[in-house]
C-alpha positions in Angstrom: 0.0 0.0 0.0 1.4 3.4 -1.0 2.0 5.7 2.0 0.3 9.0 1.7 1.9 11.7 3.8 -0.3 14.2 5.7 -1.3 17.2 3.6 0.5 20.1 5.3 -1.9 22.8 4.0 -4.9 20.9 5.2 -3.2 20.4 8.6 -2.3 24.0 9.1 -5.7 25.2 7.9 -7.3 22.8 10.4 -5.2 24.4 13.2 -6.3 27.9 12.1 -9.9 26.8 12.5 -9.1 25.2 15.8 -7.5 28.5 16.9 -10.7 30.3 16.1 -12.7 27.9 18.1 -10.4 28.3 21.1 -11.1 32.1 21.0 -14.7 31.2 21.9 -13.8 28.6 24.5 -10.8 30.2 26.4 -11.1 33.3 28.6 -9.5 36.4 27.2 -6.5 37.8 29.0 -3.3 39.8 28.7 0.1 40.2 30.4 1.6 43.6 30.9 4.7 44.2 28.8 7.6 46.5 29.3 10.8 47.3 27.4 13.9 46.0 29.1 16.4 48.9 29.1 19.4 46.5 29.2 18.5 44.3 26.3 16.0 46.4 24.5 13.6 43.4 24.3 9.9 43.8 24.9 9.3 41.4 27.8 6.3 40.1 29.7 5.9 41.2 33.3 5.6 38.0 35.5 2.4 37.9 37.5 0.7 40.6 35.5 -1.8 38.4 33.7 -5.4 39.7 34.1 -8.7 38.9 32.4 -10.1 41.3 29.8 -13.3 41.4 27.8 -13.4 38.6 25.2 -13.1 39.1 21.4 -13.9 35.8 19.8 -13.0 35.3 16.2 -15.9 34.5 13.8 -15.9 33.1 10.3 -15.2 36.5 8.7 -12.4 37.2 11.1 -11.0 33.8 10.4 -10.9 34.4 6.7 -9.3 37.8 7.2 -6.6 36.3 9.4 -5.2 34.3 6.5 -4.2 37.4 4.3 -3.2 39.2 7.5 -0.9 36.3 8.4 0.6 36.3 4.8 1.1 40.0 5.1 2.8 39.8 8.6 5.1 37.0 7.4 5.9 38.7 4.0 9.6 39.2 4.7 10.0 35.5 5.6 7.8 34.4 2.6 9.8 36.4 0.1 13.0 35.1 1.6 11.9 31.5 1.1 10.8 32.3 -2.5 14.0 34.0 -3.5 16.4 31.5 -1.7 14.5 28.6 -3.2 14.7 30.2 -6.7 18.4 30.8 -6.4 19.1 27.2 -5.3 16.9 25.9 -8.2 19.1 27.8 -10.6 22.3 26.3 -9.0 20.8 22.8 -9.2 20.0 23.4 -12.9 23.7 24.3 -13.7 24.6 20.7 -12.6 27.5 22.0 -10.5 26.6 20.0 -7.4 25.8 16.8 -9.3 29.0 17.1 -11.3 31.0 17.6 -8.1 29.7 14.4 -6.7 30.3 12.6 -10.0 33.9 13.8 -9.9 34.4 12.6 -6.3 32.9 9.2 -7.3 35.4 8.9 -10.2 38.5 10.1 -8.3 38.1 8.6 -4.8 36.0 5.5 -5.4 38.6 3.2 -3.8 38.8 5.2 -0.6 35.3 4.9 0.9 35.8 6.9 4.1 37.5 9.7 2.3 34.8 10.0 -0.3 32.1 9.8 2.4 33.8 12.6 4.2 34.1 14.8 1.2 30.5 14.2 0.1 29.2 14.8 3.6 31.1 18.1 3.9 29.1 19.5 1.0 25.8 18.7 2.7 27.1 19.8 6.1 27.9 23.2 4.6 24.5 23.4 2.9 22.7 22.5 6.0 24.6 24.7 8.3 24.5 27.8 6.1 20.9 27.7 4.6 19.2 24.6 6.0 19.5 22.7 2.7 16.6 20.1 2.6 14.2 19.7 -0.3 17.1 20.5 -2.7 18.6 17.2 -1.8 15.9 15.3 -3.6 17.5 15.8 -7.0 20.8 14.5 -5.8 19.6 11.2 -4.2 20.0 9.1 -7.5 23.6 10.4 -7.9 24.3 9.5 -4.3 22.8 6.0 -4.6 25.1 5.4 -7.6 28.0 6.6 -5.5 27.0 4.3 -2.6 26.7 1.3 -5.0 30.3 1.9 -6.2 31.4 2.0 -2.6 29.4 -1.3 -1.8 27.1 0.6 0.6 23.4 0.6 0.9 20.7 3.2 0.3 20.6 4.2 4.0 24.0 5.7 3.6 22.9 7.7 0.6 20.2 9.3 2.6 22.4 9.5 5.7 25.3 11.5 4.2 22.9 13.9 2.5 19.6 14.4 4.4 21.1 13.3 7.8 24.2 15.4 7.5 22.3 18.5 6.3 19.8 18.1 9.1 22.5 17.8 11.8 24.3 20.9 10.3 21.1 22.9 10.3 19.9 21.9 13.8 23.1 23.0 15.5 24.7 25.6 13.2 25.7 28.9 14.8 25.1 30.6 11.3 21.9 28.9 10.0 20.5 31.8 7.9 17.1 30.0 7.7 16.2 28.8 11.2 18.0 31.6 13.1 17.0 34.1 10.4 13.4 33.4 11.3 13.5 32.7 15.0 16.1 35.2 16.4 14.4 38.3 14.9 11.0 37.0 16.3 12.7 36.8 19.7 14.2 40.3 19.2 17.7 38.9 19.3 20.6 40.0 17.2 21.0 37.6 14.4 23.7 34.9 15.0 24.1 36.0 18.6 25.1 33.2 20.9 27.4 31.8 18.2 30.1 30.8 20.6 27.9 28.4 22.6 26.2 27.0 19.4 29.7 26.4 17.8 30.6 24.1 20.7 27.4 22.2 20.5 27.7 22.1 16.7 31.1 20.5 16.8 29.9 17.9 19.3 26.9 17.0 17.2 29.1 16.7 14.0 31.5 14.4 15.9 28.6 12.2 17.0 27.1 12.0 13.5 30.3 11.6 11.6 31.6 8.9 14.0 28.4 7.0 13.5 28.5 7.2 9.7 32.1 6.0 9.7 31.3 3.1 12.0 28.3 2.1 10.0 30.2 2.3 6.7 33.0 0.1 8.0 30.7 -2.7 9.2 28.0 -2.7 6.5 30.0 -2.8 3.2 28.8 -5.5 0.9 31.4 -8.2 -0.1 33.3 -7.7 -3.3 31.2 -10.3 -5.1 28.0 -8.2 -4.4 29.4 -5.0 -5.7 27.3 -3.7 -8.6 29.0 -3.1 -11.9 30.2 0.5 -12.1 28.5 2.5 -14.8 31.0 5.3 -15.0 34.3 4.4 -16.7 35.0 7.8 -18.3 37.4 10.3 -16.8 35.3 12.8 -14.8 36.6 16.3 -14.4 35.3 19.5 -12.9 34.2 21.9 -15.5 35.4 25.5 -15.0 31.9 26.8 -14.6 31.1 24.2 -11.9 33.8 25.8 -9.8 32.5 29.3 -10.6 29.0 28.3 -9.5 30.2 26.7 -6.3 32.4 29.8 -5.6 29.3 32.0 -6.2 27.2 30.0 -3.8 29.9 30.0 -1.1 30.5 33.7 -1.6 26.8 34.4 -1.2 26.8 32.4 2.1 29.8 34.3 3.3 28.2 37.6 2.5 25.0 36.6 4.4 27.1 35.6 7.5 29.3 38.7 7.4 26.4 41.0 6.7 24.5 39.7 9.7 27.5 39.9 12.0 29.0 43.3 11.0 26.3 45.3 9.2 23.1 44.0 11.0 21.5 42.7 7.9 18.1 41.2 8.1 15.8 39.1 5.8 15.4 41.8 3.0 19.2 42.0 2.7 19.5 38.1 2.7 16.9 37.9 0.0 18.8 40.4 -2.1 22.0 38.3 -1.7 20.1 35.2 -3.0 18.8 37.2 -6.0 22.4 38.0 -6.9 23.6 34.5 -6.2 20.9 33.1 -8.5 21.6 35.4 -11.4 25.4 35.2 -11.2 25.3 31.4 -10.8 23.0 31.0 -13.8 25.2 33.1 -16.0 28.6 31.7 -15.0 27.0 28.2 -15.0 26.2 28.6 -18.7 22.5 28.8 -18.5 22.1 32.2 -20.1 19.6 34.9 -19.3 16.5 33.1 -20.6 17.1 29.7 -18.9 18.2 31.5 -15.6 14.9 33.3 -15.6 13.0 30.1 -16.3 14.7 28.3 -13.4 13.9 31.3 -11.2 10.3 30.8 -12.1 10.6 27.0 -11.5 12.1 27.8 -8.1 9.1 30.0 -7.3 6.8 27.2 -8.3 8.6 24.7 -6.1 8.5 27.0 -3.0 4.9 28.1 -3.4 3.5 25.5 -0.9 6.3 26.2 1.6 5.7 29.9 1.4 2.0 29.6 1.7 2.4 27.4 4.8 4.3 30.1 6.5 1.5 32.6 6.0 -1.2 30.2 7.0 0.8 29.2 10.1 1.3 32.9 11.0 -2.5 33.2 10.7 -2.7 30.9 13.7 -1.0 33.4 16.0 -3.1 36.2 14.3 -6.3 34.5 15.3 -5.2 33.8 18.8 -3.9 37.4 19.2 -7.1 38.9 17.8 -9.1 36.7 20.1 -6.9 37.9 23.0 -6.2 34.3 24.1 -2.5 34.0 23.2 -1.4 35.2 26.6 -4.0 33.0 28.2 -2.4 29.9 26.6 1.1 31.1 27.7 -0.2 31.6 31.2 -1.7 28.1 31.2 1.6 26.6 30.0 3.5 28.6 32.6 1.4 27.5 35.6 2.5 23.8 35.7 6.1 24.7 34.8 6.8 27.5 37.3 7.7 25.2 40.1 10.2 23.2 38.0 13.9 24.1 38.0 14.8 26.3 35.0 16.9 23.6 33.5 14.0 21.1 33.6 11.7 23.7 32.1 14.1 24.3 29.2 14.3 20.6 28.5 10.5 20.2 28.6 10.3 23.1 26.1 12.7 21.4 23.8 10.9 18.1 23.8 7.6 19.9 23.3 9.0 21.5 20.2 10.3 18.2 19.0 6.9 16.6 19.5 5.2 19.4 17.6 7.4 18.5 14.7 5.4 15.4 14.1 2.1 17.1 13.2 4.0 20.2 11.9 7.2 19.1 10.0 7.6 22.5 8.3 10.2 24.4 10.4 9.1 27.8 9.2 5.5 27.0 9.9 6.3 25.6 13.3 8.3 28.7 14.2 5.3 30.9 13.3 3.0 28.6 15.3 5.0 28.0 18.4 7.4 30.9 19.0 4.7 33.6 19.6 3.6 31.4 22.6 7.0 30.2 23.7 8.8 33.6 23.8 6.4 35.1 26.4 6.3 31.8 28.2 10.1 31.9 28.4 10.0 35.4 29.8 7.6 34.3 32.5 9.7 31.3 33.4 12.9 33.5 33.5 14.4 31.5 30.6 16.8 33.5 28.3 15.4 34.0 24.9 18.4 32.3 23.3 17.2 29.1 25.1 13.8 29.5 23.6 15.3 29.9 20.1 17.6 26.9 20.8 14.6 24.8 21.7 13.2 25.5 18.3 16.5 25.1 16.3 17.5 21.8 18.1 14.1 20.3 17.5 14.8 20.4 13.7 16.6 17.0 14.3 13.1 15.6 14.8 11.4 17.5 11.9 14.3 16.8 9.5 15.0 13.1 9.8 12.6 11.4 12.2 9.0 12.6 11.7 7.0 10.5 9.2 4.9 13.5 8.2 7.8 15.0 6.2 6.9 14.5 2.5 10.4 15.4 1.3 12.0 12.8 3.6 9.6 10.1 2.5 10.3 11.0 -1.1 14.1 10.7 -0.6 13.7 7.3 1.2 11.5 6.1 -1.7 14.2 7.2 -4.3 16.8 5.4 -2.3 14.7 2.2 -1.9 14.7 2.5 1.9 11.6 1.8 3.9 10.7 4.2 6.8 11.2 1.4 9.3 14.7 0.6 7.9 15.5 4.3 8.1 14.4 4.5 11.8 16.6 1.5 12.6 19.5 3.3 10.8 19.2 6.6 12.7 18.0 5.3 16.1 21.3 5.4 17.9 22.7 8.8 16.6 19.2 10.4 16.9 19.0 9.4 20.6 22.5 10.7 21.2 21.7 14.0 19.4 18.5 14.5 21.4 20.4 13.9 24.6 23.1 16.4 23.5 20.3 18.9 22.8 18.7 18.5 26.2 22.1 18.8 27.9 22.9 21.9 25.9 19.6 23.4 26.9 20.3 22.8 30.6 23.8 24.1 30.3 22.7 27.2 28.5 20.3 28.0 31.3 23.1 27.4 33.9 25.5 29.8 32.2 22.8 32.4 31.5 23.2 32.2 27.7 22.3 35.6 26.1 
């Protein structure tokens, strides 16, 4: 029986309707908020919650919340559109596929070396811009690479999807996850980088060590090695190097701009426009094909961008119904007697659990952070910890949750069942979740800001 993944738009739309129903059920209430003179953040005043007259959201208000959510999330939506379009152009140049093809030809007899080199490409992509759906087009190439190395389909998905997910979940410079969550928390982009760098290195060691161990024990015997289909000499083309240099230069510009010039999503979007145009031209696509691939990128990202606006409509409905603070207060009540470290770990596992019905990281950020940020203020948790609970939870949304259509598509292309994939990632996933929980508790202990 063919597995049908949950329709994400129907799911988010259902939650929007549920949010409207809650405005009729929950009592309205608000916290007082003040501006912290030290950090400049707008923070909730603990103990200031009070009931106010209700403002339930009816059918017309529900319908209006959707365009309002799209409007409020416009910067994020256009960023997703433009970044996706630029990466579609890069994919069309064939630079990434040719790079893997070249590695397969040159280092085929050194399996650990070629796995390392291939994994680095996806680690950089995941850490820099949360590479995910773009991996789909590369799975057939990676499967051919694994066949030549006498490895199975799990490794093809592991070195690509798994490595990119680990990079994204712990990266100190993730332009996607941090680009969305830190501005929502009124934090300077890429702040807390020192702490995240340490956690990132530990996570990479765990994942890389597991891949090396698995590769060494699971290689097929020589007699079972499939016949190689690539006997010609593979060389990098000059424009492949130019495309890769353009992509890396764009990523460097985004990181430097955020660190030194306080760039935000509009500037990041502009960088991706430039990267897409330059990569298309130096990659030999020409003006017309580059424009066509931009349009194809917009088409691919349409659903993801729409999900962001619909998910933002959830918080719009709850805010218009004046029950957002009521929900935060209800969440706060059972947690206020827990130690801060335990509260932070509970918040992380709650975000990870939310990834199962809501695998879209951008949509989940729009759904959860408006509730978790004031909740963290009430608990006395640093906002970096709240952001980390969201970022670390992308381990679950990226390579565990069965509601991720992109992951299921990659597994299908690699000929790997979901149950086989779960067995493959069980050990490192548990270790990464433990690392995340420990990092949350340590972050609270050191007062991460």
